KENU-185745 format. One record per atom (N, C-alpha, C): atom name; chain; z, x, y; residue in one letter. Coordinates in pm, whole numbers. Layout:
+----+---+--------+--------+--------+---+
|  a | c |     pz |     px |     py | r |
+----+---+--------+--------+--------+---+
| CA | A |      Z |      X |      Y | A |
...
+----+---+--------+--------+--------+---+
This chain:
+----+---+--------+--------+--------+---+
|  a | c |     pz |     px |     py | r |
+----+---+--------+--------+--------+---+
|  N | A | -16891 |   1041 |   4100 | L |
| CA | A | -16807 |   1015 |   3981 | L |
|  C | A | -16663 |    988 |   4024 | L |
|  N | A | -16621 |   1071 |   4116 | V |
| CA | A | -16482 |   1067 |   4159 | V |
|  C | A | -16455 |    929 |   4237 | V |
|  N | A | -16551 |    887 |   4311 | V |
| CA | A | -16527 |    759 |   4384 | V |
|  C | A | -16531 |    646 |   4277 | V |
|  N | A | -16616 |    657 |   4181 | L |
| CA | A | -16614 |    552 |   4079 | L |
|  C | A | -16490 |    545 |   3997 | L |
|  N | A | -16434 |    668 |   3967 | A |
| CA | A | -16309 |    671 |   3896 | A |
|  C | A | -16195 |    618 |   3984 | A |
|  N | A | -16200 |    641 |   4111 | M |
| CA | A | -16098 |    586 |   4204 | M |
|  C | A | -16109 |    431 |   4206 | M |
|  N | A | -16227 |    375 |   4211 | F |
| CA | A | -16249 |    229 |   4203 | F |
|  C | A | -16202 |    178 |   4070 | F |
|  N | A | -16220 |    242 |   3962 | L |
| CA | A | -16174 |    203 |   3834 | L |
|  C | A | -16033 |    195 |   3831 | L |
|  N | A | -15966 |    299 |   3876 | V |
| CA | A | -15817 |    299 |   3880 | V |
|  C | A | -15768 |    183 |   3963 | V |
|  N | A | -15822 |    176 |   4087 | M |
| CA | A | -15783 |     63 |   4165 | M |
|  C | A | -15801 |    -74 |   4110 | M |
|  N | A | -15917 |    -97 |   4045 | F |
| CA | A | -15935 |   -223 |   3979 | F |
|  C | A | -15829 |   -252 |   3868 | F |
|  N | A | -15815 |   -148 |   3783 | L |
| CA | A | -15725 |   -170 |   3673 | L |
|  C | A | -15587 |   -190 |   3722 | L |
|  N | A | -15534 |   -119 |   3824 | L |
| CA | A | -15391 |   -126 |   3862 | L |
|  C | A | -15371 |   -234 |   3962 | L |
|  N | A | -15462 |   -278 |   4047 | F |
| CA | A | -15423 |   -370 |   4157 | F |
|  C | A | -15525 |   -474 |   4162 | F |
|  N | A | -15657 |   -438 |   4192 | L |
| CA | A | -15755 |   -544 |   4234 | L |
|  C | A | -15773 |   -647 |   4124 | L |
|  N | A | -15752 |   -626 |   4009 | R |
| CA | A | -15761 |   -718 |   3899 | R |
|  C | A | -15664 |   -832 |   3918 | R |
|  N | A | -15546 |   -808 |   3966 | F |
| CA | A | -15446 |   -908 |   3986 | F |
|  C | A | -15460 |   -978 |   4125 | F |
|  N | A | -15524 |   -911 |   4225 | V |
| CA | A | -15544 |   -964 |   4358 | V |
|  C | A | -15681 |   -952 |   4400 | V |
|  N | A | -15779 |  -1033 |   4350 | P |
| CA | A | -15917 |  -1017 |   4370 | P |
|  C | A | -15971 |  -1022 |   4510 | P |
|  N | A | -15893 |  -1100 |   4593 | R |
| CA | A | -15945 |  -1123 |   4725 | R |
|  C | A | -15923 |   -994 |   4816 | R |
|  N | A | -15840 |   -900 |   4771 | E |
| CA | A | -15818 |   -780 |   4829 | E |
|  C | A | -15929 |   -679 |   4819 | E |
|  N | A | -16016 |   -709 |   4728 | T |
| CA | A | -16138 |   -617 |   4698 | T |
|  C | A | -16223 |   -601 |   4834 | T |
|  N | A | -16228 |   -711 |   4909 | L |
| CA | A | -16320 |   -696 |   5034 | L |
|  C | A | -16248 |   -600 |   5128 | L |
|  N | A | -16126 |   -586 |   5123 | V |
| CA | A | -16057 |   -498 |   5218 | V |
|  C | A | -16079 |   -348 |   5178 | V |
|  N | A | -16077 |   -324 |   5051 | V |
| CA | A | -16106 |   -192 |   5002 | V |
|  C | A | -16247 |   -153 |   5039 | V |
|  N | A | -16335 |   -247 |   5034 | L |
| CA | A | -16475 |   -217 |   5058 | L |
|  C | A | -16500 |   -212 |   5213 | L |
|  N | A | -16440 |   -287 |   5294 | L |
| CA | A | -16474 |   -295 |   5433 | L |
|  C | A | -16404 |   -164 |   5503 | L |
|  N | A | -16293 |   -111 |   5454 | T |
| CA | A | -16228 |    -15 |   5535 | T |
|  C | A | -16311 |    110 |   5542 | T |
|  N | A | -16379 |    167 |   5443 | P |
| CA | A | -16469 |    280 |   5464 | P |
|  C | A | -16586 |    258 |   5557 | P |
|  N | A | -16634 |    126 |   5542 | I |
| CA | A | -16744 |     85 |   5650 | I |
|  C | A | -16691 |     86 |   5790 | I |
|  N | A | -16563 |     32 |   5816 | L |
| CA | A | -16520 |     33 |   5943 | L |
|  C | A | -16486 |    177 |   5994 | L |
|  N | A | -16444 |    272 |   5898 | F |
| CA | A | -16419 |    405 |   5939 | F |
|  C | A | -16549 |    469 |   5982 | F |
|  N | A | -16661 |    443 |   5917 | A |
| CA | A | -16801 |    490 |   5958 | A |
|  C | A | -16832 |    436 |   6097 | A |
|  N | A | -16793 |    315 |   6131 | L |
| CA | A | -16828 |    250 |   6248 | L |
|  C | A | -16722 |    302 |   6367 | L |
|  N | A | -16628 |    370 |   6327 | K |
| CA | A | -16524 |    423 |   6422 | K |
|  C | A | -16437 |    314 |   6476 | K |
|  N | A | -16410 |    211 |   6392 | V |
| CA | A | -16315 |    118 |   6435 | V |
|  C | A | -16220 |     78 |   6312 | V |
|  N | A | -16155 |    171 |   6253 | P |
| CA | A | -16082 |    137 |   6129 | P |
|  C | A | -15947 |     68 |   6175 | P |
|  N | A | -15919 |     62 |   6304 | Y |
| CA | A | -15786 |      6 |   6341 | Y |
|  C | A | -15787 |   -144 |   6334 | Y |
|  N | A | -15901 |   -209 |   6298 | V |
| CA | A | -15907 |   -349 |   6279 | V |
|  C | A | -15830 |   -390 |   6141 | V |
|  N | A | -15846 |   -300 |   6051 | V |
| CA | A | -15810 |   -329 |   5914 | V |
|  C | A | -15657 |   -368 |   5905 | V |
|  N | A | -15559 |   -278 |   5956 | P |
| CA | A | -15413 |   -317 |   5943 | P |
|  C | A | -15385 |   -442 |   6022 | P |
|  N | A | -15438 |   -458 |   6142 | V |
| CA | A | -15391 |   -572 |   6222 | V |
|  C | A | -15458 |   -706 |   6160 | V |
|  N | A | -15584 |   -696 |   6114 | A |
| CA | A | -15634 |   -812 |   6055 | A |
|  C | A | -15572 |   -856 |   5924 | A |
|  N | A | -15536 |   -750 |   5839 | M |
| CA | A | -15463 |   -778 |   5721 | M |
|  C | A | -15323 |   -831 |   5743 | M |
|  N | A | -15255 |   -781 |   5842 | G |
| CA | A | -15128 |   -834 |   5897 | G |
|  C | A | -15137 |   -985 |   5928 | G |
|  N | A | -15246 |  -1015 |   5994 | L |
| CA | A | -15268 |  -1161 |   6034 | L |
|  C | A | -15301 |  -1248 |   5907 | L |
|  N | A | -15389 |  -1191 |   5822 | F |
| CA | A | -15450 |  -1278 |   5717 | F |
|  C | A | -15385 |  -1255 |   5573 | F |
|  N | A | -15336 |  -1138 |   5565 | G |
| CA | A | -15269 |  -1101 |   5434 | G |
|  C | A | -15120 |  -1101 |   5435 | G |
|  N | A | -15057 |  -1026 |   5346 | G |
| CA | A | -14918 |  -1016 |   5337 | G |
|  C | A | -14883 |   -864 |   5322 | G |
|  N | A | -14754 |   -839 |   5291 | P |
| CA | A | -14715 |   -704 |   5278 | P |
|  C | A | -14787 |   -629 |   5154 | P |
|  N | A | -14822 |   -706 |   5048 | A |
| CA | A | -14895 |   -647 |   4944 | A |
|  C | A | -15033 |   -592 |   4980 | A |
|  N | A | -15087 |   -633 |   5097 | S |
| CA | A | -15209 |   -568 |   5147 | S |
|  C | A | -15210 |   -433 |   5181 | S |
|  N | A | -15092 |   -378 |   5193 | V |
| CA | A | -15061 |   -230 |   5221 | V |
|  C | A | -15131 |   -158 |   5116 | V |
|  N | A | -15127 |   -205 |   4992 | V |
| CA | A | -15180 |   -125 |   4881 | V |
|  C | A | -15348 |   -119 |   4894 | V |
|  N | A | -15400 |   -232 |   4922 | S |
| CA | A | -15540 |   -232 |   4929 | S |
|  C | A | -15596 |   -158 |   5055 | S |
|  N | A | -15523 |   -172 |   5168 | V |
| CA | A | -15564 |    -88 |   5294 | V |
|  C | A | -15545 |     65 |   5269 | V |
|  N | A | -15436 |     98 |   5179 | S |
| CA | A | -15426 |    237 |   5154 | S |
|  C | A | -15531 |    287 |   5064 | S |
|  N | A | -15569 |    210 |   4972 | F |
| CA | A | -15689 |    244 |   4885 | F |
|  C | A | -15819 |    260 |   4964 | F |
|  N | A | -15831 |    173 |   5056 | G |
| CA | A | -15948 |    184 |   5145 | G |
|  C | A | -15960 |    313 |   5227 | G |
|  N | A | -15837 |    352 |   5279 | V |
| CA | A | -15833 |    475 |   5354 | V |
|  C | A | -15851 |    602 |   5272 | V |
|  N | A | -15810 |    583 |   5150 | I |
| CA | A | -15823 |    701 |   5048 | I |
|  C | A | -15972 |    711 |   5028 | I |
|  N | A | -16045 |    602 |   5004 | I |
| CA | A | -16179 |    606 |   4966 | I |
|  C | A | -16260 |    661 |   5095 | I |
|  N | A | -16222 |    617 |   5215 | A |
| CA | A | -16295 |    664 |   5335 | A |
|  C | A | -16281 |    803 |   5358 | A |
|  N | A | -16156 |    862 |   5342 | Y |
| CA | A | -16139 |   1014 |   5351 | Y |
|  C | A | -16204 |   1089 |   5243 | Y |
|  N | A | -16209 |   1031 |   5125 | L |
| CA | A | -16274 |   1093 |   5011 | L |
|  C | A | -16422 |   1104 |   5037 | L |
|  N | A | -16482 |   1003 |   5086 | V |
| CA | A | -16630 |   1008 |   5125 | V |
|  C | A | -16651 |   1105 |   5231 | V |
|  N | A | -16568 |   1101 |   5331 | E |
| CA | A | -16576 |   1201 |   5446 | E |
|  C | A | -16557 |   1351 |   5392 | E |
|  N | A | -16465 |   1376 |   5320 | Y |
| CA | A | -16445 |   1513 |   5263 | Y |
|  C | A | -16549 |   1563 |   5181 | Y |
|  N | A | -16619 |   1474 |   5092 | T |
| CA | A | -16723 |   1516 |   5014 | T |
|  C | A | -16850 |   1536 |   5102 | T |
|  N | A | -16875 |   1458 |   5207 | E |
| CA | A | -16983 |   1473 |   5289 | E |
|  C | A | -16971 |   1616 |   5373 | E |
|  N | A | -16858 |   1641 |   5413 | T |
| CA | A | -16846 |   1775 |   5476 | T |
|  C | A | -16847 |   1899 |   5389 | T |
|  N | A | -16814 |   1885 |   5270 | N |
| CA | A | -16811 |   1996 |   5186 | N |
|  C | A | -16919 |   1987 |   5059 | N |
|  N | A | -17015 |   1906 |   5092 | V |
| CA | A | -17119 |   1903 |   4984 | V |
|  C | A | -17193 |   2028 |   4955 | V |
|  N | A | -17209 |   2124 |   5043 | S |
| CA | A | -17278 |   2242 |   5017 | S |
|  C | A | -17182 |   2329 |   4922 | S |
|  N | A | -17054 |   2324 |   4951 | T |
| CA | A | -16952 |   2404 |   4876 | T |
|  C | A | -16948 |   2346 |   4725 | T |
|  N | A | -16950 |   2206 |   4709 | I |
| CA | A | -16941 |   2146 |   4584 | I |
|  C | A | -17066 |   2174 |   4507 | I |
|  N | A | -17189 |   2169 |   4568 | T |
| CA | A | -17305 |   2198 |   4496 | T |
|  C | A | -17327 |   2349 |   4455 | T |
|  N | A | -17268 |   2433 |   4536 | S |
| CA | A | -17284 |   2577 |   4503 | S |
|  C | A | -17187 |   2623 |   4394 | S |
|  N | A | -17077 |   2539 |   4354 | M |
| CA | A | -17012 |   2575 |   4253 | M |
|  C | A | -17067 |   2582 |   4114 | M |
|  N | A | -17017 |   2644 |   4018 | D |
| CA | A | -17082 |   2659 |   3892 | D |
|  C | A | -17107 |   2529 |   3824 | D |
|  N | A | -17220 |   2505 |   3787 | S |
| CA | A | -17265 |   2381 |   3728 | S |
|  C | A | -17193 |   2344 |   3597 | S |
|  N | A | -17158 |   2449 |   3527 | E |
| CA | A | -17084 |   2430 |   3390 | E |
|  C | A | -16937 |   2383 |   3401 | E |
|  N | A | -16880 |   2411 |   3522 | T |
| CA | A | -16739 |   2371 |   3531 | T |
|  C | A | -16717 |   2246 |   3620 | T |
|  N | A | -16739 |   2136 |   3566 | L |
| CA | A | -16725 |   2006 |   3639 | L |
|  C | A | -16575 |   2000 |   3674 | L |
|  N | A | -16486 |   2045 |   3600 | M |
| CA | A | -16349 |   2030 |   3628 | M |
|  C | A | -16309 |   2113 |   3762 | M |
|  N | A | -16382 |   2217 |   3782 | S |
| CA | A | -16349 |   2296 |   3911 | S |
|  C | A | -16398 |   2218 |   4032 | S |
|  N | A | -16510 |   2145 |   4029 | R |
| CA | A | -16555 |   2063 |   4131 | R |
|  C | A | -16453 |   1941 |   4153 | R |
|  N | A | -16419 |   1877 |   4045 | L |
| CA | A | -16313 |   1781 |   4056 | L |
|  C | A | -16192 |   1823 |   4108 | L |
|  N | A | -16154 |   1940 |   4076 | R |
| CA | A | -16018 |   1999 |   4120 | R |
|  C | A | -16032 |   2027 |   4277 | R |
|  N | A | -16151 |   2073 |   4311 | F |
| CA | A | -16163 |   2108 |   4456 | F |
|  C | A | -16157 |   1977 |   4542 | F |
|  N | A | -16221 |   1877 |   4491 | I |
| CA | A | -16217 |   1750 |   4569 | I |
|  C | A | -16069 |   1690 |   4567 | I |
|  N | A | -16003 |   1690 |   4448 | L |
| CA | A | -15868 |   1631 |   4466 | L |
|  C | A | -15772 |   1711 |   4533 | L |
|  N | A | -15789 |   1848 |   4543 | D |
| CA | A | -15699 |   1932 |   4617 | D |
|  C | A | -15726 |   1900 |   4771 | D |
|  N | A | -15845 |   1897 |   4797 | G |
| CA | A | -15878 |   1863 |   4940 | G |
|  C | A | -15825 |   1715 |   4984 | G |
|  N | A | -15822 |   1636 |   4890 | L |
| CA | A | -15777 |   1501 |   4930 | L |
|  C | A | -15626 |   1489 |   4930 | L |
|  N | A | -15565 |   1548 |   4836 | V |
| CA | A | -15412 |   1546 |   4830 | V |
|  C | A | -15354 |   1623 |   4947 | V |
|  N | A | -15421 |   1727 |   4990 | G |
| CA | A | -15358 |   1811 |   5094 | G |
|  C | A | -15400 |   1769 |   5233 | G |
|  N | A | -15457 |   1655 |   5245 | N |
| CA | A | -15509 |   1599 |   5375 | N |
|  C | A | -15399 |   1523 |   5451 | N |
|  N | A | -15333 |   1608 |   5551 | K |
| CA | A | -15224 |   1538 |   5625 | K |
|  C | A | -15275 |   1420 |   5706 | K |
|  N | A | -15401 |   1434 |   5760 | A |
| CA | A | -15448 |   1325 |   5839 | A |
|  C | A | -15455 |   1193 |   5768 | A |
|  N | A | -15501 |   1204 |   5637 | M |
| CA | A | -15517 |   1086 |   5554 | M |
|  C | A | -15376 |   1019 |   5530 | M |
|  N | A | -15274 |   1108 |   5500 | I |
| CA | A | -15142 |   1057 |   5468 | I |
|  C | A | -15078 |    988 |   5597 | I |
|  N | A | -15106 |   1061 |   5719 | I |
| CA | A | -15051 |    984 |   5832 | I |
|  C | A | -15126 |    853 |   5874 | I |
|  N | A | -15256 |    861 |   5830 | M |
| CA | A | -15325 |    727 |   5866 | M |
|  C | A | -15282 |    621 |   5772 | M |
|  N | A | -15254 |    654 |   5641 | I |
| CA | A | -15194 |    552 |   5549 | I |
|  C | A | -15066 |    503 |   5595 | I |
|  N | A | -14981 |    599 |   5641 | A |
| CA | A | -14840 |    555 |   5683 | A |
|  C | A | -14859 |    471 |   5819 | A |
|  N | A | -14943 |    505 |   5909 | A |
| CA | A | -14960 |    429 |   6031 | A |
|  C | A | -15010 |    289 |   6008 | A |
|  N | A | -15107 |    282 |   5918 | F |
| CA | A | -15177 |    151 |   5878 | F |
|  C | A | -15065 |     63 |   5812 | F |
|  N | A | -14986 |    125 |   5723 | A |
| CA | A | -14880 |     50 |   5648 | A |
|  C | A | -14778 |     -3 |   5745 | A |
|  N | A | -14727 |     73 |   5833 | I |
| CA | A | -14636 |     28 |   5927 | I |
|  C | A | -14690 |    -78 |   6026 | I |
|  N | A | -14808 |    -65 |   6068 | T |
| CA | A | -14874 |   -162 |   6157 | T |
|  C | A | -14896 |   -290 |   6086 | T |
|  N | A | -14941 |   -282 |   5965 | L |
| CA | A | -14963 |   -403 |   5886 | L |
|  C | A | -14831 |   -484 |   5862 | L |
|  N | A | -14732 |   -427 |   5828 | V |
| CA | A | -14605 |   -478 |   5809 | V |
|  C | A | -14545 |   -549 |   5934 | V |
|  N | A | -14561 |   -461 |   6035 | L |
| CA | A | -14522 |   -505 |   6181 | L |
|  C | A | -14590 |   -626 |   6226 | L |
|  N | A | -14721 |   -629 |   6210 | V |
| CA | A | -14800 |   -746 |   6250 | V |
|  C | A | -14774 |   -876 |   6165 | V |
|  N | A | -14739 |   -854 |   6037 | Y |
| CA | A | -14712 |   -962 |   5939 | Y |
|  C | A | -14577 |  -1019 |   5983 | Y |
|  N | A | -14470 |   -946 |   6020 | V |
| CA | A | -14331 |   -980 |   6042 | V |
|  C | A | -14344 |  -1059 |   6181 | V |
|  N | A | -14415 |  -1008 |   6274 | I |
| CA | A | -14424 |  -1084 |   6402 | I |
|  C | A | -14497 |  -1208 |   6403 | I |
|  N | A | -14610 |  -1207 |   6322 | R |
| CA | A | -14683 |  -1327 |   6298 | R |
|  C | A | -14598 |  -1441 |   6238 | R |
|  N | A | -14523 |  -1411 |   6158 | R |
| CA | A | -14435 |  -1503 |   6084 | R |
|  C | A | -14313 |  -1559 |   6159 | R |
|  N | A | -14284 |  -1487 |   6281 | M |
| CA | A | -14174 |  -1537 |   6357 | M |
|  C | A | -14208 |  -1673 |   6435 | M |
|  N | A | -14104 |  -1745 |   6467 | S |
| CA | A | -14129 |  -1873 |   6529 | S |
|  C | A | -14126 |  -1854 |   6686 | S |
|  N | A | -14219 |  -1771 |   6732 | L |
| CA | A | -14233 |  -1757 |   6878 | L |
|  C | A | -14356 |  -1821 |   6935 | L |
|  N | A | -14360 |  -1859 |   7056 | D |
| CA | A | -14478 |  -1899 |   7121 | D |
|  C | A | -14585 |  -1789 |   7119 | D |
|  N | A | -14707 |  -1811 |   7080 | Y |
| CA | A | -14812 |  -1712 |   7090 | Y |
|  C | A | -14776 |  -1594 |   6989 | Y |
|  N | A | -14713 |  -1620 |   6883 | S |
| CA | A | -14672 |  -1511 |   6795 | S |
|  C | A | -14794 |  -1437 |   6740 | S |
|  N | A | -14911 |  -1491 |   6714 | W |
| CA | A | -15030 |  -1424 |   6667 | W |
|  C | A | -15083 |  -1328 |   6783 | W |
|  N | A | -15077 |  -1378 |   6896 | T |
| CA | A | -15119 |  -1283 |   7015 | T |
|  C | A | -15036 |  -1180 |   7027 | T |
|  N | A | -14900 |  -1197 |   7016 | V |
| CA | A | -14806 |  -1085 |   7031 | V |
|  C | A | -14821 |   -990 |   6913 | V |
|  N | A | -14835 |  -1039 |   6799 | A |
| CA | A | -14853 |   -953 |   6686 | A |
|  C | A | -14972 |   -861 |   6693 | A |
|  N | A | -15092 |   -917 |   6742 | V |
| CA | A | -15200 |   -830 |   6763 | V |
|  C | A | -15185 |   -721 |   6854 | V |
|  N | A | -15119 |   -755 |   6980 | I |
| CA | A | -15093 |   -662 |   7083 | I |
|  C | A | -15003 |   -548 |   7031 | I |
|  N | A | -14887 |   -602 |   6972 | V |
| CA | A | -14782 |   -501 |   6925 | V |
|  C | A | -14848 |   -410 |   6820 | V |
|  N | A | -14915 |   -473 |   6731 | G |
| CA | A | -14981 |   -398 |   6621 | G |
|  C | A | -15078 |   -288 |   6671 | G |
|  N | A | -15157 |   -326 |   6769 | I |
| CA | A | -15253 |   -221 |   6825 | I |
|  C | A | -15165 |   -107 |   6893 | I |
|  N | A | -15076 |   -152 |   6975 | L |
| CA | A | -14991 |    -52 |   7034 | L |
|  C | A | -14914 |     40 |   6949 | L |
|  N | A | -14870 |    -19 |   6840 | A |
| CA | A | -14776 |     53 |   6746 | A |
|  C | A | -14871 |    149 |   6672 | A |
|  N | A | -14988 |    118 |   6640 | D |
| CA | A | -15088 |    201 |   6576 | D |
|  C | A | -15131 |    321 |   6665 | D |
|  N | A | -15148 |    292 |   6793 | I |
| CA | A | -15179 |    405 |   6888 | I |
|  C | A | -15064 |    495 |   6900 | I |
|  N | A | -14947 |    445 |   6911 | V |
| CA | A | -14822 |    530 |   6932 | V |
|  C | A | -14799 |    620 |   6814 | V |
|  N | A | -14805 |    555 |   6697 | I |
| CA | A | -14771 |    632 |   6568 | I |
|  C | A | -14881 |    744 |   6554 | I |
|  N | A | -15011 |    721 |   6576 | L |
| CA | A | -15098 |    819 |   6550 | L |
|  C | A | -15098 |    924 |   6663 | L |
|  N | A | -15073 |    890 |   6788 | L |
| CA | A | -15065 |    997 |   6893 | L |
|  C | A | -14943 |   1079 |   6869 | L |
|  N | A | -14822 |   1004 |   6821 | M |
| CA | A | -14703 |   1110 |   6798 | M |
|  C | A | -14726 |   1191 |   6678 | M |
|  N | A | -14799 |   1147 |   6573 | A |
| CA | A | -14817 |   1227 |   6464 | A |
|  C | A | -14912 |   1343 |   6498 | A |
|  N | A | -15006 |   1309 |   6587 | D |
| CA | A | -15101 |   1422 |   6639 | D |
|  C | A | -15026 |   1525 |   6712 | D |
|  N | A | -14936 |   1489 |   6802 | L |
| CA | A | -14848 |   1585 |   6882 | L |
|  C | A | -14762 |   1660 |   6778 | L |
|  N | A | -14697 |   1597 |   6679 | M |
| CA | A | -14602 |   1663 |   6594 | M |
|  C | A | -14674 |   1756 |   6497 | M |
|  N | A | -14779 |   1712 |   6438 | M |
| CA | A | -14843 |   1787 |   6327 | M |
|  C | A | -14973 |   1852 |   6362 | M |
|  N | A | -15020 |   1840 |   6500 | D |
| CA | A | -15142 |   1895 |   6539 | D |
|  C | A | -15258 |   1883 |   6435 | D |
|  N | A | -15282 |   1741 |   6425 | L |
| CA | A | -15388 |   1702 |   6342 | L |
|  C | A | -15530 |   1692 |   6390 | L |
|  N | A | -15536 |   1710 |   6531 | N |
| CA | A | -15658 |   1716 |   6607 | N |
|  C | A | -15743 |   1583 |   6595 | N |
|  N | A | -15658 |   1477 |   6617 | Y |
| CA | A | -15730 |   1340 |   6618 | Y |
|  C | A | -15800 |   1335 |   6754 | Y |
|  N | A | -15902 |   1259 |   6759 | N |
| CA | A | -15967 |   1232 |   6886 | N |
|  C | A | -15891 |   1115 |   6966 | N |
|  N | A | -15819 |   1153 |   7066 | I |
| CA | A | -15731 |   1068 |   7138 | I |
|  C | A | -15810 |    963 |   7204 | I |
|  N | A | -15910 |    991 |   7268 | L |
| CA | A | -15986 |    887 |   7336 | L |
|  C | A | -16052 |    795 |   7228 | L |
|  N | A | -16096 |    843 |   7118 | G |
| CA | A | -16148 |    760 |   7019 | G |
|  C | A | -16047 |    667 |   6950 | G |
|  N | A | -15920 |    706 |   6939 | I |
| CA | A | -15815 |    625 |   6898 | I |
|  C | A | -15787 |    511 |   6993 | I |
|  N | A | -15782 |    550 |   7117 | I |
| CA | A | -15762 |    446 |   7224 | I |
|  C | A | -15872 |    337 |   7240 | I |
|  N | A | -15998 |    400 |   7244 | L |
| CA | A | -16114 |    304 |   7257 | L |
|  C | A | -16127 |    223 |   7130 | L |
|  N | A | -16108 |    294 |   7012 | G |
| CA | A | -16118 |    221 |   6890 | G |
|  C | A | -16027 |    115 |   6866 | G |
|  N | A | -15898 |    141 |   6917 | S |
| CA | A | -15795 |     46 |   6907 | S |
|  C | A | -15819 |    -79 |   7003 | S |
|  N | A | -15879 |    -43 |   7123 | A |
| CA | A | -15923 |   -151 |   7213 | A |
|  C | A | -16018 |   -238 |   7156 | A |
|  N | A | -16126 |   -183 |   7094 | V |
| CA | A | -16229 |   -254 |   7038 | V |
|  C | A | -16174 |   -343 |   6908 | V |
|  N | A | -16079 |   -287 |   6845 | A |
| CA | A | -16016 |   -357 |   6734 | A |
|  C | A | -15937 |   -463 |   6774 | A |
|  N | A | -15871 |   -448 |   6894 | G |
| CA | A | -15786 |   -548 |   6949 | G |
|  C | A | -15879 |   -683 |   6990 | G |
|  N | A | -15992 |   -645 |   7046 | M |
| CA | A | -16088 |   -760 |   7080 | M |
|  C | A | -16133 |   -830 |   6962 | M |
|  N | A | -16174 |   -751 |   6849 | I |
| CA | A | -16224 |   -812 |   6725 | I |
|  C | A | -16113 |   -897 |   6664 | I |
|  N | A | -15984 |   -852 |   6669 | C |
| CA | A | -15876 |   -930 |   6614 | C |
|  C | A | -15849 |  -1058 |   6696 | C |
|  N | A | -15873 |  -1045 |   6824 | F |
| CA | A | -15853 |  -1168 |   6896 | F |
|  C | A | -15963 |  -1270 |   6876 | F |
|  N | A | -16078 |  -1227 |   6847 | V |
| CA | A | -16188 |  -1319 |   6807 | V |
|  C | A | -16166 |  -1374 |   6673 | V |
|  N | A | -16107 |  -1298 |   6572 | L |
| CA | A | -16079 |  -1346 |   6441 | L |
|  C | A | -15964 |  -1440 |   6458 | L |
|  N | A | -15873 |  -1417 |   6541 | Q |
| CA | A | -15752 |  -1510 |   6556 | Q |
|  C | A | -15807 |  -1632 |   6613 | Q |
|  N | A | -15894 |  -1631 |   6702 | F |
| CA | A | -15944 |  -1754 |   6773 | F |
|  C | A | -16020 |  -1833 |   6667 | F |
|  N | A | -16103 |  -1772 |   6583 | L |
| CA | A | -16180 |  -1847 |   6489 | L |
|  C | A | -16109 |  -1901 |   6373 | L |
|  N | A | -16007 |  -1836 |   6316 | F |
| CA | A | -15930 |  -1868 |   6208 | F |
|  C | A | -15795 |  -1943 |   6236 | F |
|  N | A | -15742 |  -1917 |   6343 | F |
| CA | A | -15610 |  -1977 |   6365 | F |
|  C | A | -15606 |  -2086 |   6470 | F |
|  N | A | -15689 |  -2077 |   6574 | N |
| CA | A | -15693 |  -2187 |   6675 | N |
|  C | A | -15776 |  -2299 |   6661 | N |
|  N | A | -15884 |  -2283 |   6587 | L |
| CA | A | -15976 |  -2399 |   6570 | L |
|  C | A | -15941 |  -2477 |   6458 | L |
|  N | A | -15948 |  -2612 |   6464 | D |
| CA | A | -15918 |  -2709 |   6366 | D |
|  C | A | -16048 |  -2743 |   6303 | D |
|  N | A | -16074 |  -2698 |   6181 | Y |
| CA | A | -16190 |  -2722 |   6104 | Y |
|  C | A | -16189 |  -2840 |   6016 | Y |
|  N | A | -16071 |  -2912 |   6006 | K |
| CA | A | -16051 |  -3020 |   5919 | K |
|  C | A | -16129 |  -3147 |   5954 | K |
|  N | A | -16142 |  -3173 |   6070 | R |
| CA | A | -16211 |  -3278 |   6130 | R |
|  C | A | -16344 |  -3263 |   6185 | R |
|  N | A | -16413 |  -3164 |   6132 | T |
| CA | A | -16540 |  -3143 |   6191 | T |
|  C | A | -16641 |  -3248 |   6121 | T |
|  N | A | -16729 |  -3285 |   6190 | E |
| CA | A | -16836 |  -3383 |   6142 | E |
|  C | A | -16987 |  -3318 |   6165 | E |
|  N | A | -17072 |  -3371 |   6081 | K |
| CA | A | -17209 |  -3320 |   6089 | K |
|  C | A | -17286 |  -3429 |   6149 | K |
+----+---+--------+--------+--------+---+
């Protein structure tokens, strides 16, 4: 019910006006489950714009909401069945107080805007530079936040996930920016 309410709020406030961003909101939790969420900010920096920060943030919130409810399902089900509000309050308190989620949203937002700005520059190989700088910026932001706030991120997971994300973004860049599909023949 909470996830459905979140999707309803997202739809009414944002996704109704930008329907192509719906895919980003749905793919972000899936990529979190596959341990490569770092594809999202770089890919949206390449294909989207600064407004994509909102859809990426919603996707991160949904991913952390699903993770939080999975880890605390026994606590939620053991609560009094008559007080639905106490369950809802427990979930929202756990979501709002999650420092790792807030840092992840900030890191993804900074990475997305950075990739977008570099991609728009008139440099040679600006898309390639944007992907590399975006991946490195995401790694640095997350590792610095982990050191400063003791968030217990998996450092090896961040580095390997970012490397895989970089490869995926290079494939996406090749498929969508380098190939000329206008003159294809059958």
